[in-house]
Backbone as numpy.savetxt, mean C-alpha at the origin, in Angstrom:
# Nx Ny Nz CAx CAy CAz Cx Cy Cz
-5.79 17.02 4.92 -4.66 16.42 5.69 -3.56 17.40 6.10
-3.11 16.99 7.14 -2.25 18.05 7.87 -0.73 18.00 7.25
-0.25 19.00 6.72 1.15 19.00 6.23 2.11 19.32 7.25
1.78 19.76 8.48 2.56 20.20 9.50 2.30 19.41 10.82
1.71 18.23 10.48 1.32 17.29 11.60 2.38 17.10 12.61
2.10 17.22 14.03 3.12 17.14 15.16 2.68 16.14 16.09
1.84 15.08 15.47 1.42 14.03 16.43 2.48 13.07 17.00
3.56 12.88 16.17 4.62 12.04 16.46 5.96 12.83 16.62
6.31 13.35 17.88 7.37 14.38 17.97 8.72 13.65 17.40
8.93 12.50 17.60 10.18 11.83 17.21 10.29 11.77 15.64
9.08 11.58 15.01 9.16 11.48 13.53 9.28 12.85 12.85
8.75 13.82 13.66 8.87 15.25 13.13 10.38 15.81 13.13
11.19 15.13 13.96 12.79 15.35 13.86 13.40 14.79 12.70
12.99 13.64 12.30 13.58 12.88 11.19 12.97 13.02 9.82
11.81 13.48 9.68 11.16 13.48 8.29 11.73 14.60 7.63
11.65 14.44 6.16 11.82 15.70 5.38 10.34 16.35 5.05
9.42 15.49 5.10 7.95 16.00 4.90 7.01 14.99 5.09
5.66 15.28 5.32 4.57 14.45 5.49 4.30 13.76 4.07
4.29 12.53 4.02 3.98 11.83 2.84 2.65 11.34 2.88
1.55 11.95 2.29 0.18 11.51 2.14 0.17 10.65 0.88
-1.13 10.15 0.72 -1.42 9.11 -0.34 -1.24 9.98 -1.63
-1.21 9.18 -2.77 -0.95 9.70 -4.24 -1.60 8.71 -5.17
-2.24 9.37 -6.15 -2.75 8.45 -7.30 -4.16 8.92 -7.76
-4.78 7.93 -8.19 -6.15 8.05 -8.80 -7.20 7.97 -7.65
-7.87 9.16 -7.36 -8.88 9.13 -6.31 -10.15 8.39 -6.63
-10.22 7.84 -7.78 -11.43 6.99 -8.10 -10.97 5.60 -8.27
-9.77 5.11 -7.66 -9.09 3.93 -7.95 -9.99 2.77 -7.26
-9.94 1.69 -8.02 -10.43 0.32 -7.42 -9.28 -0.31 -6.63
-8.05 -0.11 -6.93 -6.99 -0.65 -6.06 -6.10 0.22 -5.26
-6.10 -0.03 -4.03 -5.38 0.83 -3.13 -4.28 -0.07 -2.44
-3.01 0.47 -2.63 -1.89 -0.25 -2.02 -1.50 0.44 -0.78
-1.25 -0.25 0.22 -0.91 0.35 1.57 0.48 -0.19 2.10
1.52 0.48 2.20 2.76 0.00 2.77 2.88 0.40 4.24
4.08 0.03 4.77 4.36 0.43 6.18 4.58 1.94 6.43
5.59 2.48 5.74 6.17 3.77 5.99 6.65 4.28 4.71
6.87 5.62 4.59 7.46 6.09 3.34 8.98 5.49 3.16
9.27 5.38 1.87 10.68 4.97 1.57 11.52 6.25 1.77
12.86 6.13 1.62 13.79 7.13 1.74 13.52 8.15 0.58
13.27 7.69 -0.49 13.01 8.59 -1.78 11.58 9.30 -1.64
10.68 8.42 -1.16 9.34 9.04 -0.76 9.34 10.26 0.08
10.13 10.09 1.06 10.40 11.19 2.04 10.78 12.44 1.42
11.64 12.32 0.43 12.24 13.56 -0.36 11.21 14.11 -1.24
10.48 13.18 -2.04 9.64 13.65 -3.13 8.10 13.75 -2.87
7.75 13.09 -1.68 6.44 13.08 -1.23 5.38 12.20 -1.89
6.02 11.19 -2.67 5.11 10.19 -3.32 5.38 8.85 -2.70
4.34 8.20 -2.04 4.62 6.99 -1.54 5.15 5.75 -2.48
6.06 4.98 -1.98 6.72 4.03 -2.70 7.86 4.46 -3.74
8.07 5.82 -3.79 9.00 6.29 -4.78 10.28 5.66 -4.50
10.99 5.25 -5.52 12.31 4.75 -5.42 12.38 3.31 -4.62
11.14 2.71 -4.39 11.14 1.42 -3.70 11.80 0.30 -4.53
12.76 -0.25 -3.81 13.41 -1.44 -4.69 14.72 -1.00 -5.39
15.12 0.26 -5.25 16.35 0.50 -5.87 16.56 1.99 -5.68
17.77 2.31 -6.04 18.25 3.80 -5.98 18.04 4.52 -7.23
17.59 3.87 -8.25 17.29 4.54 -9.61 16.03 5.37 -9.67
15.33 5.28 -8.49 14.02 5.92 -8.48 12.87 5.22 -9.20
13.08 3.99 -9.77 12.08 3.29 -10.39 11.97 1.91 -9.75
11.19 1.96 -8.68 11.17 0.81 -7.79 10.43 -0.40 -8.23
10.35 -1.43 -7.62 9.88 -2.67 -7.84 8.43 -2.64 -7.99
7.67 -1.91 -7.19 6.18 -1.76 -7.31 5.83 -1.04 -8.57
6.57 -0.01 -8.89 6.11 0.82 -10.18 6.30 -0.21 -11.33
7.42 -0.90 -11.34 7.52 -1.81 -12.49 6.36 -2.84 -12.62
5.90 -3.33 -11.38 4.80 -4.21 -11.40 3.54 -3.58 -11.90
3.21 -2.21 -11.51 2.16 -1.61 -11.97 2.22 -1.30 -13.39
3.35 -1.00 -13.87 3.67 -0.85 -15.25 3.19 -2.03 -16.13
3.66 -3.32 -15.65 3.36 -4.40 -16.23 1.91 -4.90 -16.25
1.09 -4.27 -15.25 -0.41 -4.48 -15.19 -1.14 -3.39 -16.02
-0.47 -2.42 -16.57 -1.15 -1.35 -17.32 -1.61 -0.32 -16.37
-1.26 -0.23 -15.20 -1.95 0.64 -14.26 -0.99 1.86 -14.08
0.26 1.92 -14.59 1.07 3.04 -14.61 1.74 3.36 -15.82
1.56 4.62 -16.10 2.26 5.05 -17.46 3.79 4.97 -17.54
4.30 4.13 -18.38 5.83 3.85 -18.44 6.53 5.10 -18.65
5.83 6.10 -19.34 6.62 7.29 -19.83 6.55 8.46 -18.73
5.95 8.24 -17.83 5.69 9.30 -16.56 6.92 9.24 -15.85
7.34 10.47 -15.11 8.53 10.57 -14.35 8.49 9.77 -13.18
9.69 9.35 -12.79 9.83 8.46 -11.60 9.18 9.01 -10.39
9.33 10.31 -10.19 8.77 10.86 -9.05 7.45 11.38 -9.09
6.82 11.20 -10.18 5.37 11.59 -10.35 4.79 10.53 -11.35
4.62 9.45 -10.77 4.14 8.22 -11.65 2.71 8.59 -12.16
2.38 8.31 -13.44 1.03 8.61 -13.98 0.22 7.11 -13.62
-0.60 7.21 -12.51 -1.13 5.91 -12.11 -2.72 6.10 -12.68
-3.32 4.99 -13.09 -4.64 4.82 -13.44 -5.34 3.73 -12.65
-6.42 3.99 -11.93 -7.05 3.10 -11.12 -6.26 2.46 -9.88
-5.32 3.24 -9.55 -4.49 2.92 -8.50 -4.13 4.05 -7.54
-4.20 3.91 -6.30 -3.92 4.91 -5.22 -2.87 4.09 -4.20
-1.88 4.95 -3.90 -0.69 4.42 -3.03 -0.71 5.31 -1.70
-0.55 4.60 -0.65 -0.59 5.23 0.64 0.34 4.39 1.59
0.50 4.82 2.93 1.30 4.06 3.93 0.55 4.04 5.27
0.82 3.17 6.18 0.29 3.23 7.40 0.79 4.36 8.24
1.86 4.97 7.97 2.45 6.08 8.63 2.73 7.10 7.53
2.85 8.42 7.82 2.97 9.48 6.88 4.47 9.88 6.87
5.37 9.59 7.93 6.55 10.21 8.17 7.51 9.08 8.33
8.74 9.36 8.07 9.91 8.35 8.11 10.98 8.57 9.13
11.36 7.66 9.81 12.63 7.55 10.60 13.35 6.70 9.83
14.72 7.12 9.35 15.51 6.25 8.43 16.03 5.09 9.17
16.12 5.08 10.46 16.83 4.06 11.28 15.89 2.97 11.97
14.58 3.30 11.88 13.70 2.20 12.54 12.27 2.16 11.90
11.58 1.10 12.26 10.31 0.97 11.81 9.37 1.86 12.73
8.12 2.09 12.37 7.32 2.90 13.10 6.78 2.12 14.31
6.47 2.86 15.36 5.91 2.19 16.59 4.40 1.94 16.38
3.74 1.13 17.24 2.44 1.02 17.28 1.75 2.15 17.49
2.18 3.05 18.38 1.60 4.40 18.63 1.61 5.35 17.49
2.82 5.27 16.78 2.84 6.08 15.36 1.93 5.65 14.48
1.85 4.39 14.35 0.79 3.80 13.24 -0.59 4.42 13.87
-0.80 4.22 15.01 -2.25 4.56 15.55 -2.42 6.12 15.39
-1.39 6.95 15.47 -1.63 8.28 15.32 -2.00 8.65 13.75
-1.34 7.75 12.88 -1.77 8.07 11.47 -3.05 7.32 11.05
-3.64 6.51 11.81 -4.84 5.77 11.43 -5.96 6.60 10.98
-6.15 7.85 11.59 -7.30 8.64 11.03 -7.00 8.96 9.70
-5.83 9.30 9.26 -5.49 9.82 7.83 -5.75 8.54 6.95
-5.33 7.52 7.29 -5.40 6.20 6.51 -7.01 5.86 6.28
-7.66 6.00 7.52 -9.16 5.59 7.36 -9.86 6.76 6.44
-9.49 7.92 6.51 -10.04 8.92 5.74 -9.70 8.81 4.35
-8.51 8.33 3.86 -8.19 7.99 2.48 -8.96 6.84 2.05
-9.21 5.80 2.88 -9.81 4.62 2.35 -11.29 4.93 2.14
-11.86 5.74 3.11 -13.27 6.02 2.88 -13.41 6.89 1.59
-12.40 7.99 1.43 -12.59 8.79 0.26 -12.42 8.01 -1.07
-11.32 7.10 -1.09 -11.14 6.32 -2.31 -12.18 5.42 -2.56
-12.59 4.67 -1.57 -13.62 3.63 -1.55 -13.20 2.63 -2.54
-12.03 1.94 -2.32 -11.55 1.08 -3.35 -12.32 -0.32 -3.25
-12.09 -1.23 -4.33 -12.73 -2.47 -4.12 -11.59 -3.44 -3.51
-10.43 -3.27 -3.83 -9.27 -4.01 -3.48 -8.22 -3.36 -2.69
-8.00 -3.80 -1.51 -6.93 -3.37 -0.65 -5.62 -4.27 -0.77
-4.55 -3.66 -1.18 -3.27 -4.46 -1.19 -2.31 -4.05 -0.08
-2.34 -4.96 0.95 -1.26 -4.65 1.97 0.02 -5.07 1.47
1.08 -4.22 1.54 2.35 -4.38 1.09 3.32 -4.65 2.31
3.59 -5.84 2.50 4.45 -6.14 3.61 3.67 -6.78 4.89
4.38 -7.30 5.77 3.69 -8.10 6.92 2.89 -7.09 7.89
3.56 -5.88 8.15 2.91 -4.98 9.05 1.59 -4.44 8.52
1.57 -4.12 7.25 0.41 -3.64 6.58 -0.73 -4.73 6.52
-0.32 -5.99 6.29 -1.25 -7.19 6.27 -1.92 -7.22 7.70
-1.01 -7.08 8.75 -1.63 -7.38 10.05 -2.67 -6.16 10.41
-2.12 -4.90 10.02 -3.22 -3.68 10.35 -4.27 -3.80 9.67
-4.28 -4.04 8.27 -5.31 -4.04 7.39 -6.31 -5.17 7.85
-5.62 -6.37 7.82 -6.34 -7.50 8.36 -7.27 -7.42 9.57
-6.66 -6.91 10.53 -7.38 -6.62 11.87 -8.67 -5.64 11.65
-8.42 -4.66 10.75 -9.54 -3.70 10.59 -10.54 -4.04 9.68
-10.12 -4.64 8.55 -10.96 -4.97 7.38 -11.34 -6.27 7.07
-10.93 -7.30 7.87 -11.32 -8.75 7.59 -11.89 -9.42 8.84
-12.61 -10.37 8.84 -13.00 -11.18 9.95 -12.21 -12.25 10.27
-10.97 -12.40 9.48 -10.02 -13.52 9.70 -9.17 -13.01 10.97
-9.00 -14.03 11.92 -8.17 -13.62 13.03 -6.70 -13.32 12.49
-6.18 -12.17 13.09 -4.84 -11.66 12.74 -3.78 -12.64 12.74
-3.82 -13.65 13.61 -2.71 -14.54 13.72 -2.86 -15.65 12.62
-3.91 -15.69 11.80 -3.92 -16.60 10.63 -3.52 -15.81 9.33
-3.12 -14.51 9.51 -2.72 -13.76 8.25 -1.17 -13.61 8.34
-0.39 -14.13 7.41 1.01 -14.02 7.41 1.59 -14.09 5.94
2.61 -13.36 5.79 3.39 -13.53 4.66 4.69 -14.38 4.92
5.11 -15.26 3.92 4.83 -15.33 2.67 3.46 -16.17 2.27
2.92 -16.78 3.37 1.81 -17.66 3.03 0.67 -17.04 2.25
0.25 -15.81 2.54 -0.94 -15.12 2.00 -0.53 -14.30 0.86
0.65 -14.32 0.29 1.23 -13.39 -0.74 0.32 -13.98 -2.03
-0.30 -12.91 -2.72 -1.20 -13.12 -3.89 -2.59 -13.90 -3.66
-2.80 -14.11 -2.27 -4.07 -14.77 -1.81 -5.09 -13.66 -2.04
-6.42 -14.12 -2.18 -7.57 -13.33 -2.11 -8.24 -13.59 -0.82
-8.33 -12.46 -0.07 -8.80 -12.55 1.32 -10.10 -11.90 1.38
-11.20 -12.46 1.60 -12.53 -11.68 1.82 -12.52 -10.75 2.93
-13.02 -9.47 2.67 -12.99 -8.72 4.00 -14.26 -8.04 4.12
-14.26 -7.01 4.92 -15.56 -6.20 5.24 -15.73 -5.16 4.29
-16.41 -5.44 3.13 -16.64 -4.50 2.06 -15.39 -4.55 1.12
-14.37 -5.15 1.23 -13.22 -5.08 0.50 -12.65 -6.51 0.38
-11.84 -6.67 -0.66 -11.12 -7.89 -0.76 -9.59 -7.43 -0.55
-8.79 -8.26 0.06 -7.36 -7.93 0.29 -6.61 -9.01 -0.53
-5.54 -8.35 -1.15 -4.59 -9.25 -1.93 -3.19 -9.02 -1.39
-2.73 -9.60 -0.38 -1.45 -9.16 0.20 -0.29 -9.38 -0.71
0.86 -8.78 -0.46 2.02 -8.64 -1.27 3.30 -8.58 -0.38
4.13 -9.69 -0.58 5.41 -9.41 0.00 6.18 -8.00 -0.40
6.79 -7.34 0.42 7.44 -6.22 -0.03 8.34 -6.39 -1.27
8.02 -5.55 -2.46 8.53 -5.89 -3.70 10.13 -6.17 -3.64
10.89 -5.38 -2.90 12.40 -5.53 -2.83 12.74 -6.96 -2.21
11.85 -7.55 -1.64 12.18 -8.82 -0.83 11.58 -9.97 -1.85
10.88 -9.67 -2.89 10.35 -10.77 -3.55 11.31 -11.53 -4.44
11.19 -12.82 -4.72 11.84 -13.43 -5.57 11.16 -13.19 -7.04
11.89 -13.58 -8.00 11.20 -13.38 -9.42 9.96 -14.22 -9.53
10.06 -15.35 -8.92 8.89 -16.37 -9.04 7.77 -15.68 -8.17
8.11 -15.12 -6.91 6.95 -14.50 -6.18 6.44 -13.30 -6.89
7.20 -12.57 -7.53 6.61 -11.34 -8.42 5.84 -11.92 -9.41
6.13 -12.86 -10.08 5.51 -13.51 -11.27 4.18 -14.10 -10.68
4.11 -14.72 -9.67 2.92 -15.21 -8.97 1.90 -14.33 -8.68
2.37 -13.11 -8.03 1.47 -12.12 -7.59 0.84 -11.36 -8.87
1.74 -11.13 -9.85 1.08 -10.48 -11.16 0.19 -11.35 -11.74
0.52 -12.71 -11.95 -0.50 -13.59 -12.50 -1.93 -13.71 -11.65
-1.76 -13.51 -10.38 -2.97 -13.64 -9.66 -3.75 -12.39 -9.72
-2.99 -11.19 -9.82 -3.79 -9.83 -9.96 -4.42 -9.69 -11.46
-3.67 -10.40 -12.39 -4.27 -10.18 -13.75 -5.58 -11.01 -13.76
-5.44 -12.11 -13.13 -6.84 -12.96 -12.99 -7.85 -12.18 -12.21
-7.50 -11.43 -11.18 -8.38 -10.81 -10.34 -9.06 -9.57 -11.37
-8.08 -8.85 -12.05 -8.48 -7.69 -12.81 -9.47 -8.27 -13.85
-9.37 -9.42 -14.36 -10.25 -9.98 -15.44 -11.50 -10.55 -14.87
-11.51 -10.64 -13.53 -12.87 -11.18 -12.87 -13.89 -9.98 -12.58
-15.01 -10.40 -12.05 -15.89 -9.48 -11.66 -15.79 -9.07 -10.13
-14.62 -8.49 -9.91 -14.17 -8.18 -8.54 -14.98 -7.06 -7.84
-15.63 -6.36 -8.66 -16.51 -5.17 -8.08 -17.70 -5.79 -7.23
-17.97 -7.16 -7.32 -18.94 -7.73 -6.43 -18.56 -7.96 -5.14
-17.44 -7.52 -4.69 -16.87 -7.98 -3.35 -17.46 -7.06 -2.36
-18.01 -5.78 -2.74 -18.58 -4.89 -1.81 -19.76 -5.46 -0.94
-19.63 -5.30 0.31 -20.75 -5.69 1.14 -20.79 -7.18 1.63
-19.88 -8.01 1.20 -19.75 -9.41 1.71 -18.97 -9.37 3.06
-19.41 -10.16 3.74 -18.74 -10.13 5.13 -17.69 -11.36 5.42
-18.03 -12.43 4.74 -17.23 -13.64 4.88 -15.88 -13.60 4.16
-15.07 -14.40 4.50 -13.72 -14.51 3.82 -13.86 -15.22 2.49
């Protein structure tokens, strides 16, 4: 992966660094956000500082509760087990969301990560990630995929199952609890049988 990528000239001017994926390369669960957080842009780890300025974001707390992140690991270097974190785009503009062209420019990196990790479950974090992953990896029409309606739902995909999530910083306590309960149920199920199925 290119640490000096110049595919998006505008983002090259605003980023601190290219933020590629991070985590367990043998993971069953791959989380995909829209773009690096402000803290991720500084430290190079997706979702770092998400949900707060203390460097211990909402997603990390959720992963800790699921037993997928070592609670004793540093905030900027989380100890992840069976989880890989990445984004639709690798670079951050602090003042705006990425354009469709910028997401398209990063698509080869994301596709390479998904092929390399070969997860069982894709977790789109936020509306934009749900739309992009839904279009690519499910047979469900994109206009039928939306948050909060699909928060914690299990959506059958092309070789994957999608379990969408509202952005952690935007979740109510009830929505966080609902997603965690759904994911605990999924983890206890025979989710590895999802590969190869084509229907929702």
